[in-house]
C-alpha positions, 0 to 999 in steps of 0.5 A, a space after each residue: 723196425 723204421 718208423 714209418 713201418 711201425 706207424 703202417 704195421 705195427 701201431 694200427 694193430 696194436 691200436 686195434 688190439 687196445 680198443 679190443 681189450 677196451 670193449 669187450 670187457 668194458 661191456 661184460 663188467 658193466 654187465 656182472 657189475 650192475 646186477 651186483 649192484 642191484 643185489 647189494 642195493 636189493 638186500 641192504 637194510 632198507 632195500 626191497 628185500 633185506 638180507 644181511 648175509 647175502 649183502 655181506 657175503 657179496 659186499 666182501 667178494 667184492 671188496 677183495 677183488 677191489 684190494 688186487 692190484 691189477 698187476 698181481 691180479 693178472 698173474 694170479 689167475 694165469 690158471 684160471 685164464 688158461 682154463 678158461 681161454 686156453 692160453 695166458 697170453 695175448 689181447 684175448 687172455 688179457 680180457 678176464 683178468 680186465 673184467 674180473 678186474 673191474 667188474 667190482 670197481 663198475 658194481 661199486 659205482 652202480 650201487 652208489 648211483 642206484 643209492 643217490 635215487 630219491 627215496 621218495 620215488 621209491 616210496 610213491 611206485 610202492 604205492 601205486 603198487 610197483 613190483 620190484 621189479 618194475 622199481 628197479 628198471 623203471 625207477 631206479 635205474 631211469 632215474 640213477 642212468 645219468 650217475 652210472 654213464 658217469 660211473 662207466 665213463 670212468 670205469 672205461 678210462 681204467 680199463 685202458 689203464 689196465 691194458 697198459 699193464 696186460 701189454 707189459 705181461 705180453 698181451 699186446 695193444 699199446 701198452 706192449 709196444 710202448 714198452 718193448 719198442 719205446 723202453 726197451 729199445 729207446 726209441 723217442 718216438 714210438 714212447 711218444 706217440 703211443 702215450 699220444 695216442 692213450 691221451 686222445 683215447 681218454 680225451 675221446 671217453 671222456 668227452 662222449 661220457 660228458 655228451 650223455 651225461 648232458 642228453 641224458 640229464 
């Protein structure tokens, strides 16, 4: 394949696949992670509704999922991925393990952000008769939003790394291009442009995250 064909056909398609594998899992994993984080914060000692059993079981599940190296998680989840999307190959199939791998990480980041909220604000909200849902969404979430944005930004960059690893097992995207055309075919130009594209994506994500943090702070 000529370099011009790479730049006009393969590279744009791989870029779209990579962005698809970043955006969709980020949205799903952040939603799942937020729910898990709220449950962990609410049920821990000193929380709005302490429950040691729920907190320990859910915390254990999160820790187990976080302990899996992502490349192993992809292979281990092949039967589940096939059951959900009908195949274990391609960018859509990669969304399943990427989401499962990133949701626990995001949950812990959001949990830490919620834990950092001033307890005095929570007590003040209670004294004014606020309900638990009002405390969670109007006090804790509002105060923790800048820290959550920072955590999600870090998570998106991690998800970008996951997409590169997913490309090694046939998921498509820039990782697959770098492996098949850059590494296996010893094409230094392809490898260089792929790496540069990944670096640019990381810089854009980090810059947007920093901008939102400053605005919200």
